[in-house]
C-alpha positions in Angstrom: -57.9 26.1 53.0 -56.9 25.3 56.6 -59.8 22.9 56.8 -58.6 21.0 53.7 -55.1 20.9 55.0 -56.4 19.4 58.2 -58.3 16.8 56.3 -55.2 16.0 54.3 -53.2 15.5 57.4 -55.8 13.3 59.0 -56.0 11.2 55.8 -52.2 10.9 55.7 -52.2 9.7 59.3 -55.0 7.2 58.6 -53.2 5.7 55.6 -50.0 5.4 57.7 -52.1 3.6 60.4 -53.5 1.2 57.7 -49.9 -0.1 57.3 -49.4 -0.6 61.1 -48.4 -4.1 62.4 -51.0 -3.6 65.2 -54.2 -5.3 64.1 -56.6 -3.0 66.0 -54.9 0.1 64.7 -54.9 -1.2 61.2 -58.6 -2.2 61.3 -59.7 1.1 62.7 -57.8 2.9 59.8 -59.3 0.5 57.2 -62.7 1.1 58.5 -62.2 4.9 58.2 -60.9 4.6 54.7 -63.9 2.4 53.7 -66.3 4.9 55.0 -64.4 7.8 53.4 -64.4 6.0 50.1 -68.2 6.2 50.0 -68.4 9.9 50.5 -68.3 12.9 48.1 -64.9 14.6 47.5 -62.8 11.7 48.9 -61.3 10.8 45.5 -60.1 14.4 45.0 -58.7 14.4 48.5 -56.8 11.2 47.8 -55.3 12.6 44.6 -54.2 15.8 46.3 -52.6 13.9 49.0 -50.8 11.6 46.6 -49.4 14.8 44.8 -48.4 16.6 47.9 -44.8 16.0 49.2 -45.5 18.1 52.2 -48.4 16.0 53.5 -47.3 12.5 52.8 -44.1 10.5 52.5 -43.5 8.0 49.7 -45.1 5.0 51.5 -48.1 7.0 52.4 -48.4 8.2 48.8 -48.4 4.6 47.5 -51.1 3.7 50.1 -53.2 6.6 48.9 -52.8 5.7 45.3 -53.9 2.1 46.1 -56.9 3.5 48.0 -57.8 5.6 45.0 -57.6 2.7 42.7 -59.8 0.6 45.0 -62.3 3.5 45.2 -62.4 3.6 41.4 -63.0 -0.2 41.2 -65.9 -0.1 43.7 -67.6 3.3 43.2 -66.8 4.7 39.7 -69.6 2.8 38.0 -73.1 2.7 39.5 -73.6 -0.8 40.9 -76.9 -2.6 41.5 -77.8 -3.4 45.2 -76.7 -6.9 46.4 -80.2 -7.5 47.8 -83.4 -6.7 46.0 -85.0 -3.7 47.7 -81.7 -2.5 49.4 -80.5 1.1 48.9 -78.6 1.7 45.7 -74.8 1.8 46.5 -73.1 5.1 46.5 -71.3 6.2 43.3 -68.9 9.0 42.5 -70.8 12.1 41.4 -70.5 13.3 37.8 -69.0 16.6 38.8 -66.4 14.8 40.9 -65.6 12.5 38.0 -65.0 15.5 35.8 -62.5 16.8 38.3 -60.7 13.4 38.6 -60.4 13.2 34.8 -58.9 16.6 34.6 -56.2 15.9 37.3 -55.4 12.3 36.7 -53.1 12.3 33.7 -50.9 15.1 35.0 -50.6 13.6 38.5 -49.8 10.2 37.1 -47.0 11.4 34.8 -45.4 13.5 37.6 -45.6 10.8 40.3 -43.0 8.4 41.5 -43.0 5.0 39.8 -44.8 3.0 42.5 -47.6 5.7 42.7 -47.7 6.0 38.9 -48.3 2.2 38.6 -51.3 2.4 40.8 -52.7 5.5 39.2 -52.2 4.0 35.7 -54.4 1.0 36.8 -57.0 3.4 38.0 -56.8 5.3 34.7 -57.2 2.1 32.8 -60.4 1.3 34.7 -61.8 4.7 34.2 -60.9 4.8 30.5 -62.6 1.4 29.9 -65.9 3.0 30.8 -65.5 6.7 30.0 -63.2 6.8 26.9 -63.8 8.4 24.5 -67.4 9.5 25.0 -67.2 10.9 28.5 -63.5 11.7 28.4 -62.9 13.3 25.0 -60.0 15.4 26.3 -57.9 12.3 27.2 -56.4 11.6 23.8 -55.6 15.2 22.9 -54.0 15.7 26.2 -51.8 12.6 25.8 -50.7 13.8 22.3 -50.0 17.3 23.7 -47.9 15.8 26.5 -45.8 13.8 24.1 -43.9 17.0 23.5 -42.4 18.5 20.4 -39.5 17.4 18.1 -36.1 18.3 19.5 -37.8 19.2 22.8 -38.6 15.9 24.3 -38.4 14.7 27.9 -38.0 11.0 27.1 -38.9 9.9 30.5 -42.2 11.9 30.4 -42.8 10.6 26.9 -42.5 7.1 28.1 -45.0 7.8 30.8 -47.5 9.1 28.1 -46.9 6.0 25.9 -47.3 3.7 28.9 -50.7 5.4 29.5 -51.7 5.0 25.8 -50.6 1.4 25.8 -52.7 0.7 28.9 -55.8 2.2 27.2 -55.3 0.6 23.8 -54.7 -3.0 25.0 -58.4 -3.5 25.2 -58.5 -3.5 21.3 -56.4 -6.6 21.0 -59.1 -9.1 22.0 -62.2 -6.9 21.7 -65.3 -8.2 20.0 -65.8 -6.7 16.7 -68.7 -4.2 16.5 -69.7 -0.9 14.9 -69.0 0.8 18.2 -65.5 -0.6 18.4 -64.6 0.5 14.9 -66.1 3.9 15.5 -63.9 4.3 18.6 -60.9 3.0 16.7 -61.3 5.4 13.9 -61.4 8.2 16.5 -58.2 7.0 18.1 -56.4 6.4 14.7 -57.4 9.9 13.4 -55.9 11.6 16.4 -53.0 9.5 17.6 -51.3 7.6 14.7 -49.9 10.7 12.9 -48.0 11.9 16.0 -47.1 8.3 16.8 -45.4 7.8 13.5 -43.5 11.1 13.7 -42.4 10.3 17.3 -41.3 6.7 16.2 -39.2 8.0 13.4 -37.6 10.6 15.6 -36.9 8.1 18.3 -35.3 5.5 16.0 -33.2 8.3 14.3 -32.1 9.5 17.8 -31.3 6.0 18.8 -28.9 5.3 16.0 -27.3 8.7 15.8 -27.6 11.3 18.5 -27.7 9.1 21.6 -25.1 6.4 20.6 -22.7 7.3 23.4 -25.1 7.9 26.3 -26.4 4.6 27.8 -29.0 6.2 30.0 -30.5 8.2 27.1 -30.4 5.1 24.9 -32.3 3.1 27.6 -34.9 5.9 27.8 -35.3 5.9 24.0 -35.6 2.1 23.9 -38.3 2.1 26.6 -40.4 4.6 24.5 -39.8 2.7 21.3 -40.9 -0.6 22.8 -44.1 1.0 24.1 -44.7 2.5 20.6 -44.3 -1.1 19.2 -46.9 -2.3 21.7 -49.3 0.5 20.8 -48.7 -0.4 17.1 -49.7 -4.0 17.9 -52.9 -2.9 19.8 -54.1 -0.7 17.0 -53.4 -3.3 14.2 -54.9 -6.3 16.1 -58.4 -6.0 14.7 -57.6 -5.4 11.0 -55.2 -3.3 8.9 -56.2 0.4 9.3 -55.8 2.6 6.2 -53.6 5.0 8.0 -51.1 2.2 8.7 -51.4 0.7 5.2 -50.6 4.0 3.7 -47.5 4.4 5.9 -46.4 0.8 5.9 -43.1 1.4 4.2 -42.2 4.0 6.9 -43.0 1.6 9.7 -41.3 -1.4 8.2 -38.2 0.6 7.4 -37.9 1.5 11.1 -38.6 -2.0 12.2 -35.9 -3.2 10.0 -33.5 -0.7 11.5 -34.4 -1.8 15.0 -33.8 -5.5 14.2 -30.2 -4.7 13.1 -29.5 -2.3 16.0 -26.6 -3.2 18.4 -25.2 -1.4 21.4 -22.8 -3.3 23.6 -23.3 -0.9 26.5 -27.0 -1.8 27.0 -27.5 -5.0 28.8 -30.3 -6.6 31.0 -28.2 -6.6 34.1 -28.7 -10.3 34.5 -28.9 -13.3 32.2 -32.5 -13.8 33.4 -33.6 -10.4 32.3 -34.3 -9.2 28.9 -32.2 -6.2 27.8 -34.0 -3.2 26.6 -32.7 -3.9 23.1 -34.0 -7.5 23.2 -37.3 -6.3 24.5 -37.6 -3.9 21.5 -36.6 -6.6 19.0 -39.1 -9.0 20.5 -41.8 -6.4 20.2 -40.8 -5.8 16.5 -41.1 -9.6 15.9 -44.6 -9.6 17.5 -45.6 -6.9 15.0 -44.3 -8.4 11.9 -45.7 -11.8 13.0 -49.1 -10.1 13.3 -48.8 -8.7 9.8 -47.9 -12.1 8.3 -50.8 -13.7 10.0 -53.5 -11.0 9.3 -52.2 -8.9 6.4 -50.2 -11.4 4.3 -50.8 -9.8 1.0 -50.0 -6.3 2.0 -47.0 -7.4 3.9 -45.5 -9.4 1.0 -43.1 -6.7 -0.3 -41.3 -6.7 3.0 -41.4 -10.4 3.7 -38.0 -11.5 2.4 -36.3 -8.7 4.3 -37.8 -9.6 7.6 -37.2 -13.4 7.1 -33.5 -12.5 6.6 -33.5 -10.1 9.6 -35.2 -12.6 12.0 -33.1 -15.6 10.7 -29.9 -13.6 11.3 -31.1 -12.5 14.7 -31.9 -16.0 15.9 -28.5 -17.4 14.9 -26.8 -14.7 17.0 -29.0 -15.0 20.0 -27.7 -17.0 23.1 -29.4 -19.4 25.3 -29.9 -17.1 28.3 -33.4 -17.1 29.7 -33.6 -13.3 29.3 -33.7 -13.8 25.6 -36.5 -16.3 25.6 -39.2 -13.8 24.5 -37.0 -12.6 21.6 -36.4 -16.2 20.5 -39.9 -17.4 20.7 -41.3 -14.3 18.9 -38.7 -14.7 16.1 -39.3 -18.4 15.7 -43.1 -17.8 15.7 -42.6 -15.4 12.8 -40.6 -18.0 10.8 -43.2 -20.6 11.5 -46.0 -18.3 10.3 -44.0 -17.8 7.0 -43.4 -21.6 6.7 -47.2 -22.2 7.1 -48.1 -19.4 4.5 -48.2 -19.3 0.8 -44.7 -17.8 0.9 -43.1 -21.0 2.3 -40.9 -21.3 -0.8 -38.6 -18.8 0.9 -37.3 -21.9 2.7 -37.2 -24.1 -0.3 -34.0 -26.1 -0.9 -32.1 -28.8 1.1 -29.3 -26.4 2.1 -31.8 -23.8 3.5 -33.7 -26.4 5.5 -30.5 -28.0 6.8 -29.3 -24.5 8.0 -32.7 -23.9 9.7 -32.3 -27.2 11.5 -28.7 -26.5 12.4 -28.9 -22.8 13.3 -32.3 -22.4 14.8 -34.1 -25.7 15.6 -31.4 -27.8 17.3 -30.0 -25.0 19.5 -33.6 -24.2 20.7 -34.6 -27.8 21.2 -31.6 -28.6 23.4 -32.3 -29.1 27.1 -30.8 -26.1 28.8 -29.6 -25.5 32.3 -32.7 -23.5 33.0 -34.9 -26.5 31.9 -32.8 -28.8 34.2 -33.4 -26.3 37.1 -37.1 -26.2 36.4 -37.3 -30.1 36.2 -35.6 -30.4 39.6 -36.9 -27.4 41.5 -40.3 -26.4 40.0 -42.0 -29.5 38.6 -45.4 -27.8 38.5 -44.2 -25.3 36.0 -42.2 -27.8 34.0 -45.4 -30.0 33.7 -47.5 -27.1 32.8 -45.3 -26.1 30.0 -44.6 -29.6 28.7 -47.7 -31.7 28.8 -50.6 -29.3 29.5 -50.4 -27.4 26.2 -49.5 -24.2 27.9 -46.0 -24.0 26.5 -46.7 -21.7 23.6 -43.9 -19.3 24.8 -41.1 -21.8 25.2 -38.2 -22.2 22.9 -38.7 -25.9 22.6 -42.3 -25.5 21.6 -41.5 -22.8 19.1 -38.8 -25.0 17.5 -41.1 -27.9 17.5 -43.8 -25.9 15.7 -41.3 -24.7 13.1 -40.3 -28.3 12.4 -43.9 -29.3 12.0 -44.6 -26.4 9.7 -41.7 -27.0 7.4 -42.4 -30.8 7.4 -45.9 -30.2 6.1 -44.4 -28.2 3.1 -41.2 -30.0 2.5 -41.6 -33.6 3.8 -38.8 -35.2 1.8 -36.2 -32.5 2.5 -37.1 -32.3 6.1 -36.9 -36.1 6.5 -33.4 -36.0 5.1 -32.2 -33.0 7.1 -33.9 -33.8 10.4 -33.1 -37.5 10.0 -29.4 -36.9 9.8 -29.4 -34.7 12.9 -31.5 -37.4 14.8 -28.9 -40.1 13.9 -26.0 -37.8 14.9 -27.6 -37.1 18.3 -28.4 -40.7 19.0 -24.8 -41.6 18.1 -23.5 -38.9 20.4 -25.6 -40.3 23.2 -24.5 -43.9 22.6 -20.9 -42.9 22.8 -21.3 -41.5 26.3 -24.9 -42.1 27.7 -24.1 -40.6 31.1 -22.8 -37.2 30.0 -24.6 -37.0 26.6 -28.2 -37.6 27.8 -29.3 -34.2 26.4 -28.5 -35.4 22.9 -31.0 -38.2 23.2 -33.6 -35.9 24.9 -33.2 -33.6 21.8 -33.4 -36.6 19.4 -36.6 -37.8 21.0 -38.2 -34.3 20.8 -37.0 -33.9 17.2 -38.5 -37.2 16.1 -41.8 -36.4 17.7 -41.9 -32.9 16.1 -41.0 -34.5 12.7 -43.6 -37.4 12.8 -46.7 -35.8 14.3 -48.9 -34.1 11.7 -52.0 -33.8 13.8 -52.7 -34.5 17.5 -55.3 -33.8 20.2 -55.3 -33.9 23.9 -57.9 -36.6 23.9 -56.2 -39.0 21.4 -52.5 -38.0 21.2 -51.0 -38.3 17.7 -53.9 -38.9 15.2 -52.0 -38.3 11.9 -48.3 -38.9 11.1 -46.1 -37.5 8.5 -44.7 -39.9 5.9 -41.0 -39.0 6.5 -39.4 -42.4 6.7 -39.4 -42.7 10.4 -41.5 -45.5 11.9 -43.0 -44.7 15.3 -43.1 -48.4 16.4 -39.5 -49.1 15.4 -38.3 -45.9 17.1 -40.2 -46.9 20.1 -38.7 -50.4 20.2 -35.2 -49.2 19.5 -34.9 -46.0 21.6 -37.8 -45.9 24.1 -38.1 -49.5 25.3 -34.5 -49.6 26.4 -34.9 -46.6 28.6 -38.1 -48.1 30.2 -36.4 -51.4 30.6 -33.6 -49.6 32.5 -36.2 -48.0 34.7 -37.4 -51.5 35.7 -33.9 -52.7 36.3 -33.2 -49.7 38.6 -36.7 -50.0 40.2 -37.6 -46.5 39.2 -34.7 -45.0 41.1 -32.7 -42.4 39.1 -30.4 -42.0 42.2 -30.4 -38.2 41.8 -29.3 -38.4 38.2 -31.4 -35.7 36.5 -30.4 -37.0 33.0 -31.7 -40.4 33.7 -35.0 -39.0 35.1 -35.5 -36.8 32.2 -35.1 -39.5 29.7 -37.5 -41.7 31.6 -40.0 -38.8 31.5 -39.3 -38.3 27.8 -40.0 -42.0 27.2 -43.2 -41.9 29.1 -44.3 -38.8 27.1 -43.4 -40.5 23.8 -45.6 -43.5 24.8 -48.4 -41.1 25.8 -48.3 -39.1 22.5 -48.2 -42.2 20.2 -50.6 -44.3 22.3 -53.1 -44.4 19.5 -50.5 -45.5 17.0 -48.5 -48.1 19.0 -50.0 -51.6 18.9 -51.1 -53.3 22.1 -48.4 -56.0 21.7 -45.7 -53.2 21.8 -47.2 -51.5 24.8 -47.9 -54.4 27.0 -44.2 -55.3 27.7 -43.6 -51.8 29.1 -46.5 -51.7 31.5 -44.3 -52.9 34.4 -42.0 -49.9 33.7 -44.9 -47.5 33.8 -46.0 -49.0 37.1 -42.5 -48.9 38.7 -42.0 -45.3 37.6 -45.2 -44.4 39.7 -42.8 -44.8 42.6 -40.1 -42.5 41.2 -38.9 -39.8 43.7 -38.8 -37.3 40.8 -42.1 -35.4 40.7 -42.0 -35.0 36.9 -41.3 -38.7 36.3 -44.0 -40.1 38.5 -46.5 -37.5 37.2 -45.7 -38.5 33.7 -46.2 -42.1 34.6 -49.6 -41.5 36.0 -50.5 -39.5 32.9 -49.3 -42.2 30.6 -51.3 -45.0 32.4 -54.4 -42.9 32.5 -54.2 -41.9 28.8 -53.5 -45.5 27.7 -56.7 -46.6 29.5 -58.7 -44.1 27.3 -57.5 -45.6 23.9 -60.3 -47.1 21.9 -60.4 -49.3 18.8 -62.2 -48.3 15.6 -65.2 -50.2 16.8 -65.3 -48.2 20.0 -64.0 -50.9 22.4 -61.4 -50.1 24.9 -58.0 -51.3 23.7 -56.8 -51.8 27.3 -59.6 -53.3 29.1 -60.1 -54.5 32.7 -58.4 -57.9 31.9 -55.2 -56.1 30.7 -54.8 -54.3 34.0 -56.2 -56.9 36.4 -53.0 -59.0 36.9 -51.2 -55.8 38.1 -54.1 -54.6 40.2 -52.3 -54.6 43.5 -49.2 -52.9 42.1 -51.3 -50.3 40.3 -53.2 -49.2 43.4 -50.3 -49.5 45.8 -48.0 -47.3 43.6 -50.7 -44.9 42.5 -51.8 -44.2 46.1 -48.1 -44.1 47.1 -47.7 -41.0 44.9 -49.6 -39.0 47.5 -47.1 -39.7 50.1 -44.2 -38.5 48.0 -42.9 -34.9 48.6 -45.0 -32.2 46.9 -47.4 -34.6 45.4 -50.0 -34.8 48.2 -52.6 -33.4 45.8 -51.2 -34.6 42.5 -54.1 -34.3 40.2 -52.6 -36.6 37.5 -52.3 -39.4 40.1 -55.9 -38.9 41.2 -57.1 -38.9 37.6 -55.1 -42.2 37.1 -56.9 -43.8 40.1 -60.3 -42.6 38.8 -59.5 -44.0 35.3 -58.4 -47.4 36.7 -61.5 -47.7 38.8 -63.7 -46.7 35.8 -62.1 -49.3 33.5 -62.2 -52.0 36.1 -66.0 -51.5 36.5 -67.3 -54.5 38.5 -63.9 -56.0 38.8 -63.1 -53.3 41.4 -65.0 -55.2 44.1 -62.1 -57.2 45.5 -60.1 -54.0 46.2 -63.1 -51.6 46.9 -62.7 -51.5 50.6 -59.0 -50.8 50.5 -59.5 -48.2 47.8 -62.2 -46.4 49.8 -60.0 -46.5 52.9 -57.4 -44.5 51.0 -59.8 -42.3 49.3 -61.8 -41.4 52.5 -58.6 -40.4 54.3 -57.7 -38.1 51.3 -61.2 -36.9 51.3 -61.3 -35.8 54.9 -58.0 -33.9 54.4 -59.1 -32.3 51.2 -62.5 -31.2 52.7 -60.7 -29.5 55.5 -58.3 -27.6 53.4 -59.3 -27.5 49.6 -56.4 -26.4 47.4 -56.7 -28.0 43.9 -60.2 -28.1 42.3 -59.3 -30.6 39.6 -57.7 -32.9 42.2 -60.9 -32.7 44.3 -63.0 -33.4 41.3 -61.1 -36.5 40.4 -61.2 -37.6 44.1 -64.9 -37.4 44.3 -65.3 -39.1 41.0 -63.1 -42.0 42.2 -65.3 -42.4 45.3 -68.3 -42.4 43.1 -66.8 -45.1 40.8 -66.2 -47.4 43.8 -69.7 -46.9 45.1 -71.2 -47.5 41.7 -69.5 -50.8 41.1 -69.0 -52.3 44.6 -72.7 -52.8 45.7 -72.1 -55.7 48.1 -74.5 -55.2 51.0 -71.9 -56.3 53.5 -69.6 -53.5 52.5 -72.1 -50.6 52.6 -71.9 -50.1 56.5 -68.1 -50.0 56.2 -68.4 -47.5 53.4 -70.7 -45.3 55.4 -68.4 -45.3 58.4 -65.5 -44.2 56.2 -67.3 -41.6 54.2 -69.6 -39.9 56.8 -66.9 -38.0 58.6 -65.8 -36.0 55.6 -69.4 -35.6 54.5 -70.3 -34.3 57.9 -67.5 -31.8 57.7 -68.6 -30.5 54.4 -72.2 -30.0 55.5 -71.5 -28.6 58.9 -68.8 -26.3 57.8 -70.8 -25.3 54.6 -68.0 -26.1 52.2 -70.1 -25.0 49.3 -67.9 -26.2 46.5 -68.1 -29.8 47.7 -71.8 -29.9 48.8 -73.0 -31.0 45.3 -70.6 -34.0 45.3 -71.6 -35.0 48.8 -75.4 -35.0 48.0 -74.6 -37.0 44.8 -72.6 -39.6 46.8 -75.3 -39.8 49.5 -77.8 -40.4 46.8 -75.7 -43.3 45.4 -75.4 -44.9 48.9 -79.1 -44.7 49.6 -79.8 -46.4 46.2 -77.2 -49.1 47.1 -79.0 -49.8 50.4 -82.3 -50.1 48.6 -80.7 -52.4 45.9 -79.3 -54.5 48.8 
């Protein structure tokens, strides 16, 4: 016993030393822990230290839990040696694994939050390989630790449910197989009955017993949300019979939760979801799963939930903490609109109310969007033009408009058309202060008109809704772009102006296949001048618009915007495009480099007059990137741009100058063994050798 206590004390001191600011002390401690992690009994020692308040303080316990998690990652499963013929790496022995599995759940549930989080990750790793075959006691133990009716510790119950949620998440995206369904049946047989009983008890307690106690209500809501997530995981593959038989019970409680209100429970901040909103969002996720996967079985409950979600959305504010709730609810209504039950929305008045109460409020540019535009352009661009905005309010509202327009084109044309005209009139009355109205109008028109689109071609099929893309472009988009030329691309710090310029560029990009060449050509100077905009979003959208335009092809396969179209503006194009890299936070702007690459590709042999200047710019960028690679896509477009110049500019008199520009970055890559760039360098060297031979 004394020997074990001494080992625990030594381990605690070592974990404390691993947090030391002294590099030598820290490295020695890490070396000891690394050696210990590869020895028998060390995992048990770590768990005992984590559970002992006498041996370790809170910080040391967290460090011990992290060390245990890392041990599980590295040594729980037998790994193959890195080198053929090398000794087989050490692995935790089966006897020790049994001990860990017996201790882990209890320790995790009794631990402090930070320690519990680390142990939960370790449990997830272990269960992924051992559950249920080598850990048959896990699920019965979790059920037992849920407690009994009227004798619940809701904090402990939440810990059990969090563990179950961690284990069952794997079923959401798992590949269908006989082994998976066998495991799911095992889980369903043991867990779902107690889960439903606990869920009903929790909701009943929420609306009756705990109405006046905020802390108890919060604890209940935490458990209820976790049960909703477990429900989602266990229903993600297909509708299990045990859930189908009890569907009325589950849906009845979901209905109660969507109507639950308690003014005492808040998120503490407008940016944080309240526990109530988190539960309602989880319920919306569940009913959305059912309308998508189990439409026929869910039909008796559909109208109730459409009314519930509709009412919920009309009462939900614009705070960012409510974003998940709103996007989940709108996604459910969109799924209904796209289903055979879309007639629930039938009628002009109904569609008008959808637009007025749900679509317009969630399409409107919020203060949070404005802050993102100004302060975090990378995230704004990711959400807006990279197709990664599935969880934003605007994307959700747009998809709802698109779904309803596919089913009710005439009614939606009338309803949405009226709001578009009203928004444009509002902007016309006071353009400076009402810029958000025009932003919403442009977004609304785009949502209404586009029936099908792709990243490669933009809008490929339009709805016949009485709005002409070319006319709207001429009447609403061209004036904004003309204003950009008049102001030389300078928004002068006015976010509204910059946003409308970005909107206009995005509209041009989306409808590039539809807009005729004679309509686009007059706005090319605006696109080029906006490459110089100080607003990161605006100049990035300009780069994207120009690059995408240069990919448009006619029906016969010819480029619509060929070299002759861009040639008169060649100097401006390259000056402004390369100038983007000198603007703040755009040193490695991948859209700008892709634009440069596309222009070089389209110019083909016509790039010769500017080849040397281009390569001077590119080589400087290349040397900087090779020394400190950051953005793989930017690097790819950079090397492709260099390859494009070398391919088309084969003048023998230029080759020595090309070599003097490119050899320094090439030399750095090869000497410093920058492995991700070596294939590019060898490809370019091959091109240069061929050029010398041709010369």
